[in-house]
Each structure stands twice: as C-alpha cells, then as structure tokens.
C-alpha positions in Angstrom: 109.0 115.4 82.9 111.7 114.2 81.3 111.7 110.3 80.6 115.2 109.9 79.4 116.8 106.9 79.8 120.8 107.4 79.2 123.1 106.4 82.2 125.3 108.1 83.3 127.9 106.8 81.0 125.8 106.6 77.9 124.0 103.4 77.7 120.8 102.8 76.6 119.0 101.2 80.0 115.5 99.0 80.0 113.8 97.9 82.8 111.1 94.7 83.1 107.5 94.9 81.0 105.0 93.1 80.8 106.6 90.1 78.5 110.0 88.8 78.2 111.4 92.1 76.7 112.9 94.7 78.2 111.4 97.8 77.4 111.6 101.4 78.4 111.6 102.4 81.5 108.5 104.6 82.2 110.6 107.0 84.7 113.9 108.7 84.2 116.6 106.5 85.9 118.5 108.6 88.8 121.7 110.5 88.2 124.8 111.1 90.1 124.0 114.7 90.7 120.5 113.9 91.7 121.6 111.3 94.4 124.6 113.0 95.9 122.2 115.7 96.6 120.0 113.2 98.1 122.5 111.9 100.4 123.6 114.6 101.5 120.8 114.7 103.8 122.6 111.7 105.2 125.6 112.0 107.4 126.6 108.4 107.4 126.7 107.7 103.9 129.6 110.2 102.7 129.4 111.2 98.8 128.4 109.5 95.8 131.6 108.5 94.0 129.8 106.6 91.0 126.6 104.7 90.4 127.5 101.0 89.6 123.9 99.2 88.8 120.6 100.7 88.2 117.5 98.3 88.3 115.6 97.3 85.7 112.1 97.3 88.1 109.3 99.2 86.0 107.8 100.6 89.0 110.4 102.6 90.4 113.7 104.0 89.8 116.8 102.8 92.1 120.5 102.3 91.7 123.4 100.5 93.8 125.7 103.7 94.5 129.3 103.8 95.5 130.2 106.2 97.8 133.2 107.1 100.1 131.6 105.4 103.5 130.5 102.5 101.5 127.8 101.1 98.8 124.2 102.0 99.0 121.1 101.3 97.6 118.7 104.1 96.4 115.1 104.0 95.6 112.7 107.1 94.1 109.3 106.4 93.5 106.2 109.2 92.4 104.8 110.4 95.8 101.1 109.8 93.7 102.7 105.8 94.5 103.8 106.2 97.6 104.4 109.1 100.1 106.6 109.5 102.7 104.5 108.2 105.4 103.6 105.2 102.8 107.1 104.0 102.4 107.5 105.0 106.8 104.4 102.5 106.3 106.9 99.6 105.0 109.9 100.5 106.9 108.2 100.1 110.7 107.6 96.6 109.4 111.5 96.1 108.5 112.8 97.2 110.8 110.2 95.0 113.5 111.9 92.1 111.4 115.2 93.3 112.1 114.4 93.0 116.0 112.8 89.8 115.8 113.9 87.5 113.0 116.0 85.0 114.7 120.5 84.9 114.9 120.4 82.6 112.1 117.7 83.3 109.7 117.6 85.8 107.3 118.3 89.3 108.4 116.1 92.0 106.5 117.5 95.2 104.5 118.8 97.9 106.7 116.9 101.4 105.9 119.5 104.5 106.9 117.7 107.1 108.8 118.5 110.9 107.3 119.7 114.1 109.3 116.1 115.3 110.8 115.4 111.2 111.6 113.3 110.1 109.6 113.2 107.1 106.7 112.0 108.9 103.5 112.4 111.8 101.9 110.3 113.5 99.2 111.6 116.6 96.5 108.9 117.8 94.3 107.4 115.5 93.1 109.6 112.3 94.4 109.7 110.3 97.2 112.8 109.0 98.2 114.0 105.9 100.4 118.2 104.9 101.1 119.2 101.7 101.9 122.8 100.2 102.9 123.5 97.3 100.7 122.4 93.4 102.1 124.4 91.2 102.6 124.4 88.3 100.2 124.7 87.4 96.7 122.0 88.6 94.5 122.0 85.9 91.8 118.1 86.6 90.7 118.9 90.3 90.1 117.5 90.1 86.0 115.1 87.6 86.7 111.8 88.7 85.5 108.7 88.3 87.7 107.1 84.9 87.3 110.1 82.7 86.8 110.9 79.9 88.6 114.0 79.2 91.0 117.1 78.0 89.6 117.7 74.7 92.1 115.0 73.1 94.1 117.3 73.9 97.2 116.6 77.9 96.6 112.5 77.1 96.9 113.3 75.1 100.3 115.6 78.0 101.9 113.4 80.9 100.3 110.1 78.6 102.5 112.4 78.6 105.5 113.0 82.2 105.2 109.5 83.2 104.6 108.5 80.6 107.6 110.9 82.4 109.7 109.3 86.2 108.6 106.0 84.4 109.5 107.3 83.9 113.0 108.6 87.2 113.6 105.9 88.7 112.0 103.5 87.5 114.7 102.4 90.2 117.8 103.5 93.3 115.2 100.5 95.7 115.7 99.8 98.2 113.4 96.8 99.1 110.9 96.6 98.0 107.4 98.2 100.7 105.4 97.3 103.6 103.5 98.8 103.3 100.1 96.2 102.6 97.3 98.7 101.9 94.2 101.1 99.2 93.1 100.1 97.4 97.1 99.1 93.7 97.6 96.2 92.5 99.7 93.8 90.5 100.9 90.5 92.1 101.3 87.9 92.1 98.7 87.6 88.0 98.9 88.3 88.0 102.8 85.2 88.9 103.5 81.4 87.5 102.8 80.2 89.9 100.5 83.3 90.4 98.0 81.0 92.8 95.6 80.7 95.4 97.9 84.2 94.9 99.2 85.4 95.6 95.3 83.2 98.3 94.6 84.3 100.3 97.7 87.7 99.5 96.7 87.0 100.8 93.2 86.0 104.0 94.6 88.6 104.3 96.3 91.3 104.8 93.1 89.8 107.3 90.4 92.0 105.6 87.7 90.6 102.1 88.5 86.7 103.0 89.1 87.2 105.2 85.3 88.8 101.9 84.2 86.4 99.9 85.3 83.8 102.4 84.4 84.2 100.8 80.9 84.0 97.6 81.8 81.2 94.5 82.9 82.9 94.0 85.8 80.9 93.0 88.1 79.2 90.1 85.6 82.9 89.8 85.0 83.7 88.7 88.7 80.7 87.0 89.5 81.5 84.5 86.7 85.0 84.0 87.3 86.2 84.5 91.0 82.8 83.9 92.9 83.2 80.9 92.5 86.6 80.6 94.0 85.2 82.2 96.6 82.4 79.9 97.5 85.4 77.9 98.1 87.6 80.0 100.1 84.7 81.6 102.2 84.1 78.9 104.9 87.5 79.2 105.5 88.2 82.2 105.9 87.2 82.9 109.9 90.5 80.0 110.3 93.3 83.1 108.9 94.5 85.2 111.4 95.3 88.3 110.1 99.5 89.1 109.9 101.4 91.7 108.2 103.1 90.2 105.3 105.3 90.2 102.8 103.5 89.4 100.0 106.2 89.6 97.3 107.8 86.7 98.3 109.8 86.4 94.8 113.4 84.5 94.3 114.9 88.0 93.1 113.3 90.1 96.6 116.4 87.6 98.4 119.6 87.8 98.9 121.5 84.3 99.0 124.5 82.5 100.6 125.1 80.0 97.9 127.7 78.3 100.1 126.5 75.2 101.5 124.1 75.1 103.1 122.1 77.8 100.8 120.3 79.7 102.5 118.9 83.1 102.3 121.0 85.7 103.8 118.6 89.2 103.1 114.9 89.5 102.2 114.6 92.9 100.2 111.7 95.0 99.3 109.2 95.8 101.0 106.9 97.4 99.0 104.0 95.5 98.7 103.3 94.3 102.3 100.2 95.0 104.3 98.1 93.6 106.5 97.1 90.0 105.1 97.6 86.1 106.9 100.4 83.8 106.4 98.6 81.5 103.8 97.6 84.5 101.6 102.1 85.3 101.6 102.3 81.5 101.0 100.1 81.2 98.4 101.4 85.0 96.6 105.1 82.5 96.6 103.2 80.1 94.8 101.9 81.7 92.3 105.2 84.0 92.0 107.9 81.2 91.6 106.3 78.2 91.0 104.1 79.1 88.1 105.8 80.5 84.8 102.2 82.6 83.9 105.0 84.1 81.1 104.5 80.4 79.4 101.2 79.6 80.4 99.8 78.7 77.2 102.3 76.0 76.2 101.6 72.5 75.9 104.1 70.7 78.4 102.8 71.3 81.9 105.9 70.6 83.5 107.3 73.5 81.5 104.3 75.6 82.9 104.3 74.4 86.9 107.3 73.1 88.9 106.1 71.2 91.5 109.2 69.5 93.1 110.1 73.5 93.8 106.5 73.7 94.8 107.2 70.9 97.7 111.0 72.2 98.8 109.2 75.6 99.3 106.0 74.1 101.3 108.7 71.9 103.1 110.7 74.3 104.0 108.2 76.6 104.9 106.7 74.2 107.5 110.2 73.0 108.8 109.7 76.5 110.7 106.3 77.7 110.3 104.2 74.4 110.0 100.0 74.6 108.6 97.2 73.8 110.8 94.5 72.0 109.0 92.3 74.7 108.1 95.2 76.6 107.0 96.2 73.7 104.4 92.6 73.2 103.4 92.7 77.3 102.5 95.8 76.8 100.8 94.6 75.7 97.8 91.6 77.7 97.5 92.7 80.9 98.0 95.3 80.2 95.3 93.6 81.5 92.4 92.6 84.3 94.2 95.6 85.7 95.1 96.6 88.3 92.1 93.8 89.8 92.7 94.4 92.8 94.7 97.7 93.6 92.9 96.0 93.1 89.1 93.2 95.8 90.3 96.4 97.6 91.8 98.4 97.5 88.9 95.1 98.8 86.8 95.0 101.5 89.2 98.5 102.5 88.1 98.1 102.2 84.3 95.0 103.6 83.7 95.2 106.5 85.9 99.1 107.1 86.7 100.6 106.1 83.5 97.7 106.8 81.3 97.9 103.0 79.2 94.6 101.9 78.4 96.4 98.7 77.1 98.5 97.9 80.0 95.4 98.3 81.8 93.4 96.3 79.5 96.2 93.6 80.4 95.4 93.5 84.2 92.3 93.3 83.7 92.0 90.6 81.1 95.3 88.6 82.1 96.1 89.5 85.9 92.9 89.7 87.5 90.7 87.5 85.5 92.9 85.2 83.0 95.3 84.0 86.1 92.3 82.5 88.1 90.9 81.1 85.3 94.1 79.4 84.6 93.3 77.2 87.7 90.1 75.9 86.1 93.1 74.3 83.2 94.8 70.8 83.2 97.9 72.3 84.5 95.6 74.7 87.1 93.9 71.4 88.3 97.0 70.0 88.5 98.9 71.9 91.0 95.9 72.2 93.3 95.2 68.7 93.0 98.6 68.6 93.8 98.6 70.1 97.1 95.3 68.6 98.1 96.9 65.2 98.3 99.9 66.5 99.8 97.9 67.7 102.9 94.9 64.7 102.1 92.5 67.6 101.4 88.7 66.4 100.3 87.8 67.9 97.2 84.4 69.0 99.2 86.8 70.7 101.5 89.0 72.6 99.2 89.1 74.1 95.3 87.5 72.1 93.1 86.8 73.0 89.4 84.0 75.6 89.7 80.4 74.2 88.4 79.9 77.6 86.5 82.7 79.3 85.6 
C-alpha cells in the first residue's frame, strides 16, 4: 500500500513514535478526495472543503475536516485492527454514556450515522468512523503519551470526569469486546491462573504467538509479573466488572479552561472494554503521573508527579469514592496495568507492522520494564504514597516482591 505522508498542501506529516522524536506515519494520511467520498454516505455531513489538521497518533489516520455543514473528525483504521462490528462495540458504549452522564458533567464525542443507519463503514482494507467536532479546547493535542498534566487543576478535573464516567457506566450490559489488537484489558491477571490465561491470549493472536515463541516468556512472566499478581489475587473478588475507557490521558480530553477548569468532552474510546473501575483508575495514574520516557532520570520528582496523583484521586473520589477493598487493590494493580496493552501492541508491531524492533521494545520495556520499575526507588515511593493515603498496610498491598 502507499505510505506517502504528504498532506494536501505538500507539507510532510509526522507521527508520534515510541520515543520523544516524531517519525514518519505507518499509514498514509487521509486525503481530501478520500474524505469527501466518505462523507457522501452521511447526508448531514455536507461536502469536505479542506483538511485543517492531521492527528499525529500512530495507530490510525485521522483528521479534522472543514465541511459545508461544519467541522468533523474522521478516523481511518486498518480493518485488521478494527472491523465495522468492533467499532460499533465502541459506539454503543459511547451512546450509553451520552444518555447517562450528568448534564453538568463531561460530554462524549458524537458518532455520526450514515445513510444505512450504521456508525462505521468499511471500504477495502480500511474501516472509517466520523464524529462531530466535540466541544472544548484541545490543549493537549500534540502531547505525547505518558506526559503529565500541565496543571494540578487539570488533574483534579480529569479525576472528577473519570468518576462521572464510571458512575454513568454502571448499568451498561455488554460482553467483553471482540477486538484483539490495540486494546487494553484486564483478563490475564484478573484470574487465579494468569499463565494459563496468558497462553490462551497468545494463541488467539498469531502475530503475538510468532514473537513469543522466540522469547522465554513463561520464565519472564513468572519472574517479573507473577509476584505482583500474588499481591493482587486476594483482592480480585472485590472488583466489580465495569465497562471502562482504558486510555485516560489528558490528550483524550477536551477542556473548559475558564474557572472552574473542567473536562468538556471525553474522546477516543478505542481501548474501551469490560474491566473494572480500579483498573481504569490505575491506567489514568500510569498514563499521566509517571513519565515513562524519563524513568532513568535520577531525580525522582521529575519522573513521578505525586501532587498530580493526589489531585486526580481527590477529584475522582469527590464523585465516586473508593471502597476499602478498591483502595487496597489500587497499588496492587498498578504494576500490572500495562500488561495487556503491551501484549496487544506487541501483536500489532510484529504481526501487522512487521517490526521486530518495535516488538522487542513492547516486550522488554512495556510488558516487563514498566512492571519492574515499581521495584525501583521511584516506583516504591509512588506505591507507598498510595498506601499512606488510604492507610493500607504493606501486608495487604503491593510491597516489593521478594523473588524479583
């Protein structure tokens, strides 16, 4: 396929990579003709006039388009990553939240329905979705993943919005989603036998299976991850299943910047699935509070932002207080929060992108390295801070595993 990365005005488009330097995008950018042909399926969309912005996110091609009926957001993914049915799984959850979020809380993005009554469309190797341009300021538009909030007020507002989303999500009944690539989840370690569940997870993803056959994954998982699971296992029965966002980074939120600062709209439900509230809260912490791209920095205060974490938790609990069991589970689940998305990325990098280099980064850094970091001084400081906040004894939480 073409991987031309020239925009309509001839400018070179770049994408976020695995570090802090932008890279050439993996997939060709959307073009004005392509978008205009797509919008022909949407009577309410009008005709495309110009593409005003291309998203730098790496796993899809997306843009903001100015049309005769207003601005829209268009996203295109490989059908290998998302089928129409798998996109509709996301859209059903969004529709539920739109009906159940409080009027004074955050909104969710509005997905357009085409002339056939569906919210996603496939053409050749691609799947498409079209959203109305949501309300709010996109102040983190160019922020890389794993970068912190700009202000403590943003952390508080993000926590309040996440709490509101979790309250609204209660009552949504749907099976876990069917997508297997580039999704977050909490299935492997939400069990009494993670190694068995991990084998099933691997077997369902041929690209992942091909890569894992080259690594001593059972030994690595047993050494690095299983000691953390031993801390979490006694608490699993206290975690209620819930459909969750699973990608709660500041860049997936639009903002009202006038006082009081608030989240206006929640974006990008691409990783949503049936997990639990504590898992989603853990994702919010590991995504916004820990600067993973700087974890080798000797200054702990430049790596973790405990003031932001307290503000995030304060905001969340103002709307959705944690039970004592959930509070105890939070530090226990944090070292394992990246596991399934790391595996999912690995399956994508090796099975779809064909990059052994990126797959190795996903395995060594995301799957194992992020968990191992919680045994470092900075990682232990973060976990101890949560334990003190909730007066959790080390015997009931996530103390340093002795066999790591």
